[in-house]
Steps between C-alpha positions, in 0.01 A plus 500: 500500500556365849500625855722795589688581822631853557766546770538839669873558549519856636291785642289686245356852510220540248433842346156418361220247487603141430220323316507121495273407210354172382744326273400341173546134587242401758546218750861560597620665822738776600669490841692796646739415787819629667831349394641477854415532867541878478204739516444665161293819501295594196301822509475870443312821565207522260158666534343206315508123514863395493457132408194416290389147418309598186313186396802298609436133581702224667760730654663407831715743697672290765734673744658181632849379426566133552147459630518751786515871587348815353764646271288717268378839623267707281415860591348827380583798721247735336177541699316554172617169358422130525769235524316212322188519283313205346290611202334374177450131578825439682448141617677212672784713633680456832713732710656307787771545762565862403495832683264753341508856627312817419349818629191540278250756629154463344158390623447231235854405395778313673862395492375188318198542272274253326355736244261496203492311173430574135460130430240235565638396839630663812841473661439147627675224691796705618686432825702714739657279763764501774601860429576798720254773391589826667591867499838615368765346721748740651247779553265717300124523481265204532233377255126555535409160352715198426297268271198637311273324251280731294408316183270526200131438575372440147423131564589248770771369265684832516525500879837442666449150637689201630761718672695348791677713761674260737781477752604865472605749764314825429608787719519876551194585290400832655424862407387753760156644427419244228316168470786248476465137397747216455275308257211690338254325267290734287283464186559214259648269764388150602623158615812598690693298760683697770666257737791461739616862488625719786392864526686729741656841570867507598469816712243715678297743288340817633256639240467876495150470351219243498639181344337170406726196467376173354677171442273344237206697358244374249290779350315373194178301465668311214735326744384143559687203641772698677701278736673671794669237713783440747635854489662685793418862582692697761838542663821639354618182327360189335240282675397787735849498648699774669348796679138609438376651173459850647290795383541780749346844458197710590352479150183316402680184392337177384649153460328214311706193419253311278222717357239395246347842434315367195524152352311267272194294577532228233766278661588550865848614602674326790700637793669235714797439726633855519688623806465861618698626798788695655336837432492836676253751355439852628215694343272792579178398322339774295150353472268340751402145414764444231738202501865593549650157555413163349690180454250376239230737374237378253285786373348355182491178298509125567796410721552190715711581806660230711312211342821298454731638769 
């Protein structure tokens, strides 16, 4: 009994899935941290989820040493594999001040996944904060989606809810010829808070085929009470800094930074205080009358925009 701290002392290459399961004694915590101000890399090349929080509760992965820095880097270099998956009632977990990298290519999966449940509740009250969420550093292919929630829709209790995504830098989410999204909310998802993040591309992209890029996309009528606030979209660094976010090609490209394609009508979602700028988009539209650029696009559902700031 008692709380546990695990210190990472060296780099680790994992050969297979690492499943962090619920432990028998409820109420205690596990914290994973680095043992020094040296970046420790933990990852592998696996066409599956590499790190699975399988019903795990009260886990904190904190990349700081002495209260500062980001000294834990998690990665999966396989474009058929996820880096982190939350599944089967994984609740009250936090990943903070880490670097999480991946190259997952799939329409409804991401580098980080909030998945389904076999239990009575969803993967609730989890937080990802103050992390770098990105492609594989040092080169290689880029991911199609970064964070995806696609939960169980049996009852409202099984939805993935109470998730907070805050203070992160989310960058280089792009695949030519594909719909690409930094945060994608699908079925069985509700009551999320997405706040204070920066979304950007570090270099110019030139799609060879029609490409749609979205920052935050909500596409389920089960999604109520989604808060999208004080985020920055654009540029090549945090807070729309650097040179412009540039998409340059003759393809039929589309760019939507906040897009509620479908959302719930029970409790209104709220979009406030977001900053969108430092963008250069070149597109050759393929259809008359279609929208190819939008800062905030509300297509369906109850959403308050700009009512607070």
